[in-house]
C-alpha positions in Angstrom: 201.9 67.0 -1.7 199.0 65.6 0.3 196.1 68.1 0.6 194.2 66.6 3.5 193.5 70.0 4.9 191.4 71.0 1.9 189.2 73.3 3.9 192.0 75.8 4.4 192.2 76.4 0.7 194.7 78.5 -1.3 194.4 81.8 -2.9 196.1 80.6 -6.1 195.6 77.0 -7.1 198.4 77.3 -9.7 200.9 77.9 -6.9 200.8 74.2 -6.0 202.2 73.4 -9.4 198.9 72.2 -10.8 197.5 73.6 -14.0 194.0 75.1 -13.7 191.9 73.6 -16.5 188.3 74.5 -17.2 186.3 71.8 -19.0 184.8 72.6 -22.4 181.1 72.4 -21.3 181.7 73.9 -17.8 180.1 77.3 -18.6 176.4 77.7 -17.8 175.8 80.8 -19.9 177.4 82.6 -22.8 178.6 86.2 -22.7 175.5 87.4 -24.4 173.4 85.8 -21.6 171.9 82.9 -23.6 172.3 79.3 -22.4 174.2 76.9 -24.5 172.2 74.0 -26.0 172.9 70.6 -24.4 174.9 68.2 -26.5 173.2 65.0 -27.5 174.5 62.0 -25.7 176.2 59.3 -27.7 174.8 56.4 -25.7 171.3 56.7 -27.0 170.2 57.4 -30.6 168.5 60.7 -31.0 164.7 60.4 -30.3 165.0 57.0 -28.6 162.9 56.7 -25.5 161.4 60.2 -25.8 157.9 58.9 -26.0 158.2 57.0 -22.8 159.9 59.9 -21.1 157.2 62.3 -22.3 154.4 59.9 -21.1 156.0 59.6 -17.7 156.4 63.4 -17.5 152.8 63.9 -18.6 151.5 61.4 -16.0 153.5 63.1 -13.3 152.1 66.5 -14.3 148.5 65.1 -14.3 149.1 63.7 -10.8 150.4 67.1 -9.6 147.5 68.9 -11.2 145.0 66.5 -9.6 146.7 67.0 -6.2 146.6 70.8 -6.5 142.9 70.6 -7.5 142.2 68.6 -4.4 144.1 71.0 -2.2 142.2 74.0 -3.7 138.9 72.2 -3.2 139.8 71.4 0.4 140.8 75.1 1.0 137.6 76.3 -0.5 135.6 73.9 1.6 137.5 75.0 4.7 136.5 78.7 4.1 132.8 77.9 3.9 130.7 78.6 7.0 129.3 75.1 7.5 132.4 73.0 6.5 132.8 69.5 7.9 136.1 70.4 9.6 134.5 73.0 11.8 131.7 70.6 12.6 134.2 68.0 13.6 136.1 70.5 15.8 132.8 71.6 17.5 132.0 67.9 18.1 135.4 67.2 19.6 135.2 70.3 21.8 131.8 69.2 23.0 133.2 65.7 23.7 136.1 67.1 25.7 133.8 69.3 27.8 131.6 66.2 28.6 134.7 64.1 29.5 136.0 66.9 31.8 132.6 67.2 33.5 132.4 63.4 34.0 135.9 63.4 35.5 135.0 66.2 37.9 131.8 64.4 39.0 133.8 61.2 39.7 136.4 63.2 41.7 133.5 64.5 43.9 132.1 61.1 44.8 133.2 59.7 48.1 135.7 56.9 47.9 134.9 53.5 49.3 137.3 52.0 51.7 139.5 49.3 50.3 139.8 45.7 51.4 141.6 45.3 54.7 144.9 43.5 54.4 146.5 41.9 57.4 150.0 43.1 58.1 152.6 40.5 57.3 156.2 41.0 58.6 159.1 40.5 56.3 161.0 37.4 57.5 163.6 36.4 54.9 165.4 38.7 52.4 168.4 37.5 50.3 
């Protein structure tokens, strides 16, 4: 039987004639609440590559720690009264005010007449 309408589902999967089998390691917790220990893989001997993995993990944690320290320092700097960000915002606000005043003064100036252009009739259009 083709099950292309898998989204409709069935209330009892065994009704299709298939046996319901649960894999050995499919459980995530035991009945007492403890987690089962992972089985060692057979592809790598025990302990092989752990130093490299530990070093990569350590380096990753050091980078994360440094990033968090930087974020905390920036947050503390932003909370101070004379922080560089508020100075930059004040400078940008002052610049925007100056630009708006300059634009208004240019709009108030009288406009000079443009160059006169003689009228030319349209003679040929394809």
